[in-house]
C-alpha positions in Angstrom: 50.6 106.6 200.0 51.4 103.2 198.4 54.7 101.5 198.4 55.8 99.1 195.6 57.8 96.2 197.0 59.2 95.0 193.6 62.2 97.0 192.4 61.9 99.2 189.3 64.4 100.6 186.8 65.1 104.2 187.8 65.3 105.2 184.2 61.5 104.9 184.2 59.8 108.2 183.8 56.3 109.3 184.9 54.6 107.5 182.0 56.2 104.1 182.8 55.5 104.5 186.5 51.9 105.4 185.8 51.6 102.3 183.5 52.9 100.2 186.4 50.3 101.7 188.8 47.5 101.1 186.3 48.6 97.5 185.8 48.5 96.8 189.6 45.4 98.9 190.6 43.5 99.3 187.4 43.7 103.1 187.7 45.7 105.8 189.5 43.6 107.4 192.2 43.5 111.1 192.7 45.4 112.4 195.7 47.3 109.2 196.1 51.1 108.7 196.0 53.0 105.7 194.7 56.6 105.0 195.8 59.1 102.9 193.9 62.7 102.0 194.6 65.6 100.5 192.6 67.0 97.0 193.3 69.7 98.4 195.8 67.2 100.7 197.5 69.5 103.7 197.0 67.1 105.6 194.8 63.3 106.2 195.1 60.7 107.7 192.8 57.4 109.1 193.9 54.5 109.4 191.5 51.6 111.5 192.7 48.2 112.0 191.0 47.0 115.4 192.2 43.6 115.3 190.7 44.6 117.1 187.5 47.6 115.1 186.3 50.7 113.3 187.6 54.1 114.5 188.8 57.2 112.5 189.6 59.9 113.3 192.2 63.1 111.4 192.8 65.5 111.1 195.7 68.8 109.2 196.1 71.1 108.4 199.0 74.8 108.8 198.5 75.6 106.5 201.4 73.5 103.6 202.7 70.1 102.6 201.5 66.4 103.3 202.1 64.6 100.8 204.5 62.6 98.9 201.8 60.7 95.7 202.2 61.5 92.9 199.8 58.9 91.2 197.7 58.0 87.8 199.1 55.1 85.4 199.2 53.7 87.2 202.3 54.1 90.6 200.7 53.0 90.3 197.1 50.8 93.5 196.9 51.8 97.1 197.4 51.8 98.3 201.0 50.2 101.5 202.4 52.2 104.1 204.4 51.1 106.6 206.9 52.4 110.2 206.7 54.9 109.6 209.6 56.1 106.4 207.9 56.6 108.2 204.6 58.5 111.1 206.3 60.8 108.6 208.0 61.3 106.5 204.8 62.4 109.4 202.6 64.9 110.4 205.2 66.4 106.9 205.3 65.1 106.1 208.8 63.7 102.7 210.0 60.0 103.6 209.3 58.7 100.1 210.0 59.7 100.5 213.7 58.3 104.0 214.4 56.0 102.9 217.1 58.7 101.0 218.9 61.1 104.0 218.6 58.6 106.3 220.3 58.8 104.5 223.7 61.8 104.3 226.0 61.4 101.0 227.9 64.8 100.7 229.7 67.3 103.2 231.1 
């Protein structure tokens, strides 16, 4: 799973998202997913290449926003996500701190 850190217009369909993936990576890899968010991080789009073609899914939050990293000099390229991080991200949870949240250090 790859996470795009620069925002994208959510009116973009599968073809435009695929063009963005090809521009960054040179090609869309089979069995890879590519996540995009709008500028406010209230909507996300997932583009998946399943080996035969691509499909696109969307999700939006009515309240709050997804935990999304911002593009910076340190983070100029797409980031990879584990399955657990992806699951937390699409639920709106703090996916960057999953390992910290698994431990109870003080009672």
